[in-house]
Each structure stands twice: as structure tokens, then as C-alpha cells.
C-alpha positions in Angstrom: 102.8 -112.3 -220.6 104.8 -112.4 -217.5 103.6 -110.1 -214.8 106.1 -108.2 -212.6 106.5 -108.7 -208.9 106.9 -105.7 -206.6 110.5 -105.2 -205.8 111.7 -106.4 -202.5 113.2 -103.7 -200.3 115.7 -104.6 -197.5 115.2 -103.4 -193.9 116.9 -104.2 -190.7 116.3 -107.9 -190.2 113.5 -108.0 -192.6 112.2 -107.5 -196.2 109.1 -105.7 -197.5 107.5 -105.3 -200.8 104.8 -103.4 -202.6 102.3 -105.7 -204.1 102.0 -105.8 -207.9 98.7 -104.4 -209.1 97.8 -107.5 -211.2 97.7 -109.6 -208.0 94.7 -107.8 -206.6 91.8 -108.7 -208.8 91.9 -112.5 -208.9 92.0 -112.9 -205.1 89.5 -110.1 -204.5 87.1 -111.8 -206.9 87.8 -115.2 -205.2 86.9 -113.7 -201.8 83.7 -112.1 -203.3 82.6 -115.5 -204.5 83.2 -116.9 -201.1 81.1 -114.0 -199.6 78.2 -114.6 -201.9 78.2 -118.3 -201.0 78.4 -117.4 -197.3 75.4 -115.1 -197.5 73.3 -118.3 -197.8 74.3 -119.1 -194.2 74.4 -115.7 -192.5 73.1 -112.2 -193.5 75.9 -110.0 -192.5 79.5 -110.2 -191.3 83.1 -110.2 -192.3 83.0 -110.2 -196.1 80.5 -107.3 -196.4 82.3 -105.2 -193.9 85.7 -105.4 -195.3 86.1 -101.6 -195.4 84.0 -100.7 -192.5 85.5 -102.7 -189.7 82.3 -103.5 -187.7 82.4 -105.7 -184.7 82.1 -109.4 -185.5 78.6 -110.6 -184.6 77.5 -114.1 -184.2 76.2 -114.2 -187.8 79.6 -113.0 -188.8 81.3 -115.8 -187.0 79.0 -118.2 -188.8 79.9 -116.6 -192.1 83.5 -116.8 -191.3 83.2 -120.5 -190.7 81.4 -121.0 -194.0 84.1 -119.0 -195.9 86.8 -121.1 -194.3 85.1 -124.2 -195.5 84.6 -123.0 -198.9 88.3 -121.8 -199.0 89.3 -125.3 -197.9 87.4 -126.8 -200.8 88.8 -124.3 -203.3 92.3 -125.0 -202.1 91.8 -128.8 -202.4 90.4 -128.5 -205.9 93.3 -126.2 -206.9 95.9 -128.6 -205.7 97.4 -126.0 -203.3 96.6 -127.4 -199.9 99.2 -126.8 -197.1 101.9 -129.2 -196.5 101.3 -132.0 -194.0 102.0 -131.5 -190.3 104.3 -133.5 -188.1 107.2 -134.1 -190.4 110.6 -135.2 -189.4 112.5 -133.3 -192.2 112.1 -129.5 -192.1 113.4 -129.2 -195.6 111.0 -131.7 -197.2 107.9 -131.3 -195.0 107.7 -127.9 -193.3 106.9 -124.8 -195.4 109.3 -122.1 -194.7 111.8 -124.2 -192.8 115.2 -124.8 -194.5 118.4 -126.2 -192.9 119.6 -122.6 -192.3 116.5 -120.4 -192.1 112.8 -120.0 -191.2 110.7 -117.6 -193.3 107.7 -115.9 -192.0 105.6 -113.1 -193.5 103.3 -110.2 -192.8 101.5 -107.2 -194.2 101.9 -103.9 -192.5 100.7 -100.2 -193.1 104.1 -98.8 -194.0 102.3 -95.9 -195.7 98.7 -94.5 -195.7 96.4 -93.2 -193.1 97.1 -96.0 -190.6 100.9 -95.6 -190.8 101.6 -93.2 -188.0 103.0 -95.2 -185.1 101.9 -98.5 -186.7 104.6 -98.4 -189.3 107.2 -98.7 -186.6 106.0 -102.2 -185.4 107.4 -104.4 -188.1 110.8 -102.8 -188.2 110.9 -103.3 -184.5 110.1 -107.0 -184.8 112.6 -107.3 -187.5 115.2 -105.7 -185.2 114.6 -108.3 -182.5 114.8 -111.1 -185.0 118.1 -109.6 -186.2 119.3 -109.8 -182.6 118.2 -113.4 -182.3 120.0 -114.2 -185.5 123.1 -112.7 -184.2 122.8 -115.0 -181.2 122.5 -118.3 -183.0 118.9 -118.0 -184.3 116.3 -120.6 -183.8 118.2 -123.8 -183.4 120.8 -122.4 -185.6 118.3 -121.2 -188.2 118.1 -117.5 -189.0 114.6 -115.9 -189.1 113.7 -114.2 -192.4 110.8 -111.8 -191.8 109.1 -110.6 -195.1 106.6 -107.9 -194.5 104.7 -106.1 -197.3 103.0 -102.8 -197.4 99.2 -103.1 -197.5 98.7 -99.4 -196.8 96.2 -100.3 -194.3 93.8 -101.3 -197.1 91.7 -104.4 -196.7 91.6 -104.9 -200.5 95.3 -105.4 -200.6 95.8 -108.0 -197.8 94.4 -111.1 -199.7 96.8 -110.7 -202.6 99.7 -110.1 -200.2 98.9 -113.2 -198.0 98.4 -115.4 -201.0 101.8 -114.4 -202.3 103.4 -115.0 -199.0 101.8 -118.4 -198.5 101.7 -119.8 -202.1 104.9 -118.1 -203.6 107.1 -117.4 -200.8 106.2 -120.5 -198.9 106.2 -119.0 -195.4 105.9 -121.0 -192.3 103.4 -118.6 -190.7 101.8 -115.2 -191.0 103.1 -113.2 -188.1 101.8 -110.0 -186.5 99.5 -109.1 -189.4 98.2 -105.5 -188.9 94.7 -104.2 -188.7 91.3 -105.8 -187.8 89.6 -105.1 -191.3 92.5 -106.4 -193.4 92.9 -109.4 -191.1 89.3 -110.5 -191.5 89.7 -110.8 -195.2 92.5 -113.4 -194.9 91.5 -115.4 -191.8 89.3 -117.9 -193.7 92.0 -118.6 -196.3 94.8 -119.1 -193.7 92.7 -121.4 -191.5 91.5 -123.4 -194.4 95.1 -123.8 -195.6 96.2 -124.6 -192.1 98.8 -121.7 -191.9 99.5 -120.4 -188.4 98.1 -116.8 -188.2 99.8 -115.6 -185.1 99.9 -112.5 -182.9 98.1 -110.1 -185.1 98.2 -106.4 -184.4 94.5 -106.0 -183.4 92.6 -106.2 -180.2 89.4 -107.6 -181.8 88.2 -110.5 -179.7 86.9 -112.1 -183.0 90.5 -113.5 -183.4 90.1 -115.6 -180.2 87.8 -118.2 -181.8 89.5 -121.6 -181.6 86.4 -123.6 -183.0 86.2 -121.5 -186.2 89.8 -120.2 -186.5 92.0 -122.7 -184.9 95.2 -121.3 -186.7 94.6 -117.6 -185.6 95.9 -116.2 -182.3 95.5 -112.7 -180.8 98.3 -110.9 -179.1 97.5 -107.5 -177.6 95.0 -106.8 -174.8 91.7 -107.1 -176.6 89.3 -104.1 -176.8 86.6 -105.5 -174.6 89.0 -106.2 -171.8 90.6 -102.8 -172.3 87.2 -101.1 -172.1 86.4 -102.9 -168.9 89.6 -102.0 -167.3 89.2 -98.3 -168.3 85.5 -98.4 -167.2 86.4 -99.9 -163.8 88.9 -97.2 -163.2 86.4 -94.4 -164.2 83.7 -95.9 -162.0 86.0 -95.7 -159.0 87.8 -92.4 -159.6 85.3 -90.3 -161.6 81.9 -91.5 -160.2 80.6 -88.0 -159.8 81.7 -86.6 -163.0 79.9 -86.4 -166.3 81.5 -88.6 -168.9 81.2 -88.2 -172.6 82.1 -91.0 -175.1 83.5 -90.8 -178.6 84.6 -93.8 -180.6 85.5 -95.1 -184.1 83.1 -97.3 -186.1 85.5 -100.2 -186.2 86.1 -103.0 -183.7 88.4 -100.9 -181.6 85.6 -98.5 -181.0 82.6 -100.8 -180.7 84.3 -103.4 -178.6 85.8 -100.9 -176.4 82.5 -99.2 -175.7 81.0 -102.6 -175.1 83.6 -103.2 -172.4 83.2 -99.8 -170.9 79.4 -100.1 -170.6 79.9 -103.3 -168.7 81.5 -101.2 -165.9 79.6 -97.9 -166.1 76.0 -97.1 -165.7 74.3 -95.3 -168.5 73.5 -92.4 -166.1 77.2 -91.7 -166.0 77.4 -91.2 -169.7 76.1 -87.8 -170.8 76.6 -88.3 -174.6 78.0 -90.7 -177.0 79.6 -89.6 -180.4 80.3 -92.1 -183.1 82.7 -91.4 -185.9 81.9 -87.9 -187.1 84.2 -84.9 -187.9 86.3 -84.0 -184.8 84.8 -80.5 -184.7 81.3 -82.0 -184.4 82.4 -84.4 -181.7 84.0 -81.7 -179.7 81.1 -79.3 -180.0 78.6 -82.0 -178.9 80.8 -83.1 -176.0 81.2 -79.5 -174.7 77.4 -78.8 -175.1 76.8 -81.9 -173.0 78.8 -80.6 -170.1 81.1 -83.6 -170.1 83.9 -83.2 -167.6 85.6 -86.4 -168.7 85.9 -87.6 -172.3 86.6 -91.1 -173.2 88.0 -91.8 -176.8 88.2 -95.2 -178.3 90.0 -94.3 -181.6 93.4 -94.4 -183.3 96.1 -91.8 -182.9 95.0 -89.7 -185.9 91.4 -89.4 -184.6 92.7 -88.7 -181.1 95.0 -85.9 -182.3 92.2 -84.4 -184.3 89.9 -84.5 -181.3 92.6 -82.8 -179.2 92.9 -80.0 -181.7 89.1 -79.5 -182.1 88.6 -79.3 -178.3 91.5 -76.9 -178.0 90.0 -74.5 -180.5 86.7 -74.6 -178.6 88.7 -73.7 -175.4 87.3 -77.0 -174.0 89.5 -78.9 -171.7 88.0 -82.0 -170.2 90.0 -84.8 -168.8 90.7 -87.1 -171.7 90.8 -90.9 -171.3 92.0 -92.7 -174.4 92.5 -96.2 -175.5 96.1 -97.4 -175.7 96.1 -97.5 -179.4 95.4 -93.8 -179.7 97.3 -92.5 -176.6 101.0 -92.9 -177.4 102.4 -89.5 -176.7 105.2 -89.6 -179.2 103.0 -90.4 -182.1 100.3 -87.9 -181.0 102.9 -85.2 -180.7 104.2 -85.9 -184.2 100.6 -85.8 -185.7 99.8 -82.7 -183.8 102.8 -80.9 -185.0 101.9 -81.7 -188.5 98.3 -80.6 -188.2 98.8 -77.5 -186.1 102.2 -76.4 -187.4 103.5 -76.3 -183.9 106.9 -77.8 -183.0 107.1 -81.1 -181.2 108.6 -79.5 -178.2 106.0 -76.7 -178.0 102.3 -76.6 -177.9 101.7 -79.8 -179.7 103.6 -81.7 -176.9 101.6 -79.9 -174.3 98.3 -81.2 -175.7 99.4 -84.8 -175.1 100.1 -84.5 -171.4 97.9 -85.9 -168.7 95.9 -88.4 -170.9 94.7 -91.3 -168.9 95.1 -94.6 -170.7 96.1 -98.2 -170.1 99.4 -100.1 -170.7 99.9 -103.8 -171.2 103.7 -103.5 -171.7 106.3 -101.8 -169.5 106.5 -98.0 -170.0 109.2 -96.8 -172.4 111.0 -94.8 -169.7 111.0 -97.5 -167.0 114.4 -97.5 -165.3 113.7 -100.7 -163.4 112.4 -102.9 -166.3 114.9 -105.3 -167.6 112.8 -105.7 -170.7 113.1 -102.1 -171.5 116.8 -102.3 -170.9 117.0 -105.2 -173.4 114.7 -103.4 -176.0 116.5 -100.2 -175.7 119.8 -102.0 -176.5 118.3 -103.6 -179.6 116.7 -100.3 -180.7 120.0 -98.5 -180.3 121.9 -101.1 -182.3 119.4 -101.8 -185.1 116.8 -99.1 -185.5 118.2 -95.9 -183.9 116.4 -93.6 -186.2 112.9 -94.7 -184.9 111.5 -93.2 -181.7 111.6 -95.6 -178.7 108.0 -95.6 -178.0 105.0 -98.0 -177.3 104.9 -99.1 -180.9 108.6 -100.2 -181.0 108.2 -102.0 -177.7 105.0 -103.7 -179.0 106.9 -104.9 -182.1 109.8 -106.3 -180.1 107.6 -107.9 -177.4 105.5 -109.9 -180.1 108.8 -111.0 -181.8 110.1 -112.2 -178.4 106.9 -114.2 -177.9 107.1 -115.7 -181.3 110.6 -116.7 -180.7 109.5 -118.4 -177.5 106.9 -120.3 -179.5 109.3 -121.4 -182.1 111.9 -122.7 -179.6 109.1 -124.6 -177.8 108.0 -126.0 -181.3 111.2 -127.9 -181.4 114.3 -128.1 -183.6 112.4 -129.5 -186.6 109.2 -127.6 -186.5 106.1 -128.1 -188.6 103.2 -125.6 -188.8 101.2 -127.8 -186.3 104.1 -127.9 -183.9 104.0 -124.0 -183.8 100.3 -124.1 -183.2 100.7 -126.8 -180.4 103.4 -124.8 -178.7 101.1 -121.8 -178.4 98.0 -123.7 -177.3 100.2 -125.5 -174.6 100.5 -122.0 -173.1 103.3 -119.4 -173.2 105.1 -117.6 -170.4 104.2 -114.0 -169.6 107.4 -112.7 -171.0 107.4 -108.9 -171.8 103.7 -108.4 -171.1 102.7 -107.0 -167.7 99.9 -109.7 -167.3 99.5 -113.4 -168.2 98.9 -114.5 -171.7 95.6 -116.4 -172.3 96.7 -119.1 -174.7 95.3 -122.6 -174.2 93.4 -125.2 -176.2 90.2 -123.3 -175.6 91.5 -119.6 -175.7 93.5 -117.8 -178.3 93.6 -114.6 -176.4 96.9 -112.9 -175.8 97.5 -110.4 -173.0 94.7 -110.5 -170.3 95.4 -107.4 -168.3 96.9 -104.0 -167.9 97.7 -101.1 -165.7 96.2 -97.6 -165.8 98.7 -94.9 -166.6 98.9 -91.2 -167.6 100.9 -89.6 -170.3 104.0 -87.6 -169.1 106.7 -86.4 -171.4 106.9 -89.0 -174.2 105.8 -92.1 -172.2 103.0 -93.5 -170.1 103.6 -93.5 -166.3 101.6 -96.1 -164.3 99.0 -94.9 -161.9 97.9 -98.3 -160.7 99.0 -101.9 -160.4 98.1 -104.4 -163.1 94.5 -105.8 -163.2 93.2 -108.6 -165.3 89.7 -109.5 -166.5 87.8 -111.4 -169.3 85.4 -110.5 -172.1 82.1 -111.3 -170.3 79.7 -108.7 -168.9 80.0 -110.1 -165.3 83.7 -111.1 -165.1 85.4 -109.0 -162.4 88.3 -106.6 -162.9 90.7 -107.8 -160.3 94.3 -107.0 -159.2 96.9 -109.3 -160.6 98.6 -111.0 -157.7 101.7 -111.9 -159.7 104.6 -109.9 -161.1 106.4 -109.5 -164.4 109.3 -112.0 -164.7 112.7 -110.4 -165.7 114.1 -110.5 -169.2 116.6 -113.4 -169.6 120.2 -112.2 -169.4 120.8 -113.3 -173.0 117.7 -111.5 -174.4 116.7 -114.9 -175.9 113.9 -117.1 -174.5 115.3 -120.0 -172.4 115.1 -123.4 -174.0 
């Protein structure tokens, strides 16, 4: 019996597809076998936490390494190991690279609970790739970007990635979304030596060159973000009572870890893990917290804002970048409260302190925003021009930069080498951390406040690392202008 494949749907500059149901069971079972075997080396970690999204501990890193090794052996036994690196003919030796095209793939939460805001990122990347294709492509090859809908569910990611790698023969997985889904496929991609670049996650677990040499982060990681927000709070709110609420995934746990590096426990009056928003708001109000810090996604931030408003509780809200985009929050609040986007829902999103590692959407002086607005207007005018769209285009620009540096006849290894050799700062406001010993992306940010539908900077850019003692220091450099052509120079 021949199984059906999910039908491909066309988008601007990209393709996306719903996975067929029959594809899920074999891959899930295969990963479960890996997890059972890996339990012999470590007691807890990535496999057992697929749905929970807990921070990756040292045992988890060990388990990931074991899973990667087992995956490599399974691939070899199945005769499906990746194509060799360093080939002179892109048609014969480089997966995904043909004489007129380069095919890359991804999975994205186009629907489901994680979709608000995040569903804009892949279409924005596809729009930038369409712009590149219209201007000559990558050494005259057009970029074909196939992204599939995983609904934000970790159980779907393995099937999708196996299809992209083994059936669609992609050169690389680009900008894969979500920490928990990503952790289910990282062992396979590294064992198969498939570049796994610029994922939509700030988990520092994806900066692990010894165990995951093919995987590269992109956005400011959660620990750095926590440190930057914590340093600002320590300086500007040192006499206020600070309450803390956070999700149970990496964005929450790692963000809190970074925050605690900069704040004393005396300054934190209460901490609330993932609980119903009404309970969080009640506990925070009872504690007398004058400032509330939220490390959570946009849906959780919107729920917290609604719950605090119903209690007539109005502390100063400080939120992680992921959960602070005002356009996304306004849309969510309008749905949950029944208010119009121009009315009370919009008012709730104003004055939130957050961080930004890309230029603000309303910047009149940023040539990057001018470029991205032009592309947005041409290719995806129905999407809001917000932080998520800028993120998608910025990641696509950085990938294009890496591909151009990989050379006219790139292999998978050429792409990895181009990134580890270091990439220019580009659209980010701080340097990128890529090197042979670091796979971290953006290393710094500014502190800003939500005004209207964007984030207005309050400070200059600061940079830091993931360590408890590494300082948060002003960045002495400046953001380079966008190239006049909109294409990375080469």
C-alpha cells in the first residue's frame, strides 16, 4: 500500500506541507529506542523531556551525545548516511544543491498554541529569499525554502525532519522553531552531518560544538537575556520589590538563571512557575511586588496582563523579548478580552520593559528596517511588520551571508566552515558569537519599552556571556548599515 504524502502548499518564496499521519510512528519509535539506550549513560535529559521543555542539564548533554552516536550507527546500518563533504560537483556531491537551485528545509508552528507571532517568521524568511532570488540568487542558484507545519508539537518534528533530509534531500535545516521540537531532532541531524542552523530558540543547549557540531543558535540566548534584564533591574529598580513568573521550559528556566546572576535573592519577593495566570497574579499582588518580571511566551504574557488587570493590580511589567512584541500581544488580548485592537487591549501592552537584539520596527534611521520594510511591502504585505517579521528576514539574511561565504559549489561542510569562521554582525545590534568553539548567535541587546506597536530603546547595546560572573558591558561598536543592494557583499 502506498502511503499518501501531505500536499505541498505554496507561499511567498517558500513551500510548506502538513506531515502525513503514517510518518509519525516509525520515527517516534526509533527515537524512543535511542532514548532507552541513552538511559544507560544518563538518567534524565532531552528524550524524556520532549514535551516538557526543561533546561538541558549536564546529564542531558551526555544523553544527547549518546543519542547522536546511536543515530550515527543506525544511519550507517540503514545505508542512509549523509553525502560526503568537500565535493567539486554540486549536482553529484552536495545534497540539495543543483545547477539552478539550493533547497533548504524547516518545521514551523504555522498553527497551534505556539503560532501567534511565531507563524510569521518562516514567511518573512521566505520573503527575503524571494528577494535574493530576484537579484540573482546564491551564485545564480535560487533558494527553495520548504517549511512544514509541526503545530509546535515535538512529536511531529522527527517525521518532518526525516522527510526533509531523506526524501527532499535538503542541504540544511534552517531556522527550525522551538526548543522542545528541536531537541528531538538534533541527535539525528548531527549524526547525519546535516547543518542545523539558526534555530528559533534561545536555549544555550544549542551552543555545544563538541556534542552538536552541526547545530548553531541564532537569537540572543535566554541566559544572556536574563543577565541583561537583571543588570538593568539592579541599576534602575534596586529599591523596589520584584516578583518573578516564568514558564517551565528553557525560556523560563534559563532566563531566570541569568536574572539571578545579576539580582540578589533579597530583591525577589516571590517566584511563580507555570501556573494558571489568575493564581500567578494573585500571588504576585499578595507579595507586594512593585515590579513583575515574566519569562514566558506571548500567550502567557497576555494571560498574565489580563489577570492582573482584573485584580486592579498594575505593577511595572518587565518581559522577555519573546513575550513582549506589542503587535502580537494586542492581537491576543483582543481575542481573549473581546476588546478592539485599537482600544483597551492595546493600552495593556504599553510601557512593558523588555530587550531587543534587532533594530526596532519603527526606526527611521536604520537602513535594515528600510530594507526589510521594502521586502515586506512587496512580498508579504498582509502580515504585520513587527519583531517576528524582522527576525525571520534577519535570519534569512545571515543564512544568505553564510551560503555566499561557503563558495560557488558548496557542500554541507562548506556551510558549517563558513559559519565557524565567523560571520559579520549584519542586522543584529550586537556581534554574532560564531567561532570554532562557540555556536552562539547574537551576544547582546538593548533595553527598550513598548510604545505603540513597537519597542523603543531606552539604553545602548550591552553584551555579555552565559557565565555567572561574566560582566554585562556596553558594546563599543555600532551596527553596520545594510548593503545598498540588500544582498550580503561577496
